[in-house]
Structures are given as C-alpha cells and as structure tokens.
N, C-alpha and C positions, 0 to 999 in steps of 0.2 A: 232830940235828934230829928232832923228833917230827912225825908226820903226823897231822893231826886228821881223824878219820873222820866222815862225815855220818851221823847216827843214822837218817836216812830212807832210806839206800841199801838196796835190797832189799825195801822195803815195797811191797805190792801195791795196785793200784787196780782196783776193779770198775767198769767202764765200761758204762753202761746206754744203749742206743739203741733207741728205738721208731721204726721206719721204715715209712712207708706209701707205697709206690710212688714212692720218692724217687730221682730220677736222680743225686743227689749223694751217695748212701750210699757207693758205692765210692771216689770221690775223698776223702770224709771219712775212711774207714778207712785209705786209703793215707797221707794226710797225717798222721793221728794216729800211726800206727806209725813213719813215717819221721822225725818230729820228736820222738819220745819219747827221753829219755836212756836209759831202761831199758824198752824195748818188751817184754822177756821177763817183766816184772812186771805186765803188763796182763792182766786177765781181762775179755773183751769179750763182753757178752751183747746180742744183737740180736733184737728181735721183728720179724721180717722179713715184713711184710704186703705181698705182691706179687701180680702178675697175670701169667699165662703169656704174654701179649702183650708184656710189658715185657722185651725182649731185653737191655737195658742193666742190668737188675736181677738179676744172677746172682752168687751168693756161693760158687760151687763151689770157688774157690781157697782159701777159708777153712774148708771143712767138715772137713778133716783136721788143722787147726791147733788144738793143745790149748788155746790161749789163748781160743778162741771157743766160745760156746754160741749156737747159732742156733735160735730158735723159729720154725718154718716155718708161716706162716699164709696161706691164700689170702685175698686182699683182700676178697672177698665175704663171708668169715666174720668179718671184723674187727668188734670191738665198741667201737672208739674208742681214743684215746691213753691214757686212764687205765687201761683194761682191759689194754692192751699193756704199760704200765709195771708194772702189778701182776704180770703173768706174768713179767716180767724180774726183779722183786725177789724172786720165789720162788727164783731161782737164786743169790742171794747166799750165799757160803760162807765168811764170816769174813775177807774181804779187809780190809786195813788202812784203805783209803780207798774212797770211792765217788764216781763222777762220772756225773751224768745229763745227757744232751744230746740234741739233735735230730740228725737224720741229714744235716745240711747245714752243717757247720762246718769251719773251717780253724784251724790251730794255730800257735803260735810255737815256735821251736826250744827244746827242753828244757822243754816245757810241764808235763810230769809232775813234774820236780824243782822247778820254780817253784811249782806248786800245793802240793806237800807242804811246801815251805819256808814258804809263806804260812801254812799251818795251824800249823806248828811255832812260828812267830813269834807268832801269836795265843795259842797255849797258853803260851808263855813270858811273855806279858803278862797272864796270869791268866784267860784264857778256856778253861775246861776242855774243852768240846766245841764248838769253833767250826764254823760253817756258812758257807761262801762261796756266795753266790747271784748270779745275774745273768740278764738276759734279752737275748740278742743279737738285734739286728734287722738 
C-alpha cells in the first residue's frame, strides 16, 4: 500500500496582522496557532500599534518566538491601516502563501491546511495564481 503525500505539507504561510489597540489580538494569535495543522510553518508579522495604558495588549510571550516579526509602534505614531499593512509587507520573505487579516478573528480546526488545499484545487482547475478574499463581519 502506498501513502499519498500532500504536496502542500511543509509550505509556509506569511500571516499579516495590522493591529491597532485591539483587545482581541492575543486571543486571535492563540486561536490561530492552536487550530493550525502546521503551526511551525507560520511566519506571523504584526504591526503592533499599542498604547502603554493598554495592559491587555502585551506581546512579550511572542518576542522570542522565531515565527514572529513584531513591528512595535506607539499608537500616537500610527499613520493608519494601509501604512501599517505596507510596513508588514516589507517583511515578506518568500513564504509560499500569504494571509492578511485583522486582529480579531477566530479559526476553524486545520484552517491552514484547508486554505492551502483550496488554493491547490483552484490551480488544478486552471487558475494559475488564485486569490481568495473575503470580508468578515
């Protein structure tokens, strides 16, 4: 019996999060990592626009995690979401996939594998460079 290997196993995802004083950033990060099939293949870049009074908005536990790039910005110095997203995109380093989201999302179990498989299916149906978009409300 032969085992069929998934061609997407080991492929990396560049996760882009522009966060402005969002109390849901930490729960989003925890949920994203906990529900990923391959959390070791995530490269997570956060433009962390924070205020010193926001005690709930502390990313210290991720500062020594090699999967994370944290762009530290005092909220008063922010120039908006597009500016923050541009800073994040400068950190892209050839990862296989990219995911841009807000700092207040929740994930389904195995979200990373599901996303990569969706892209593969679109490619198998003739779409060379598919783009999956959505706006969660």
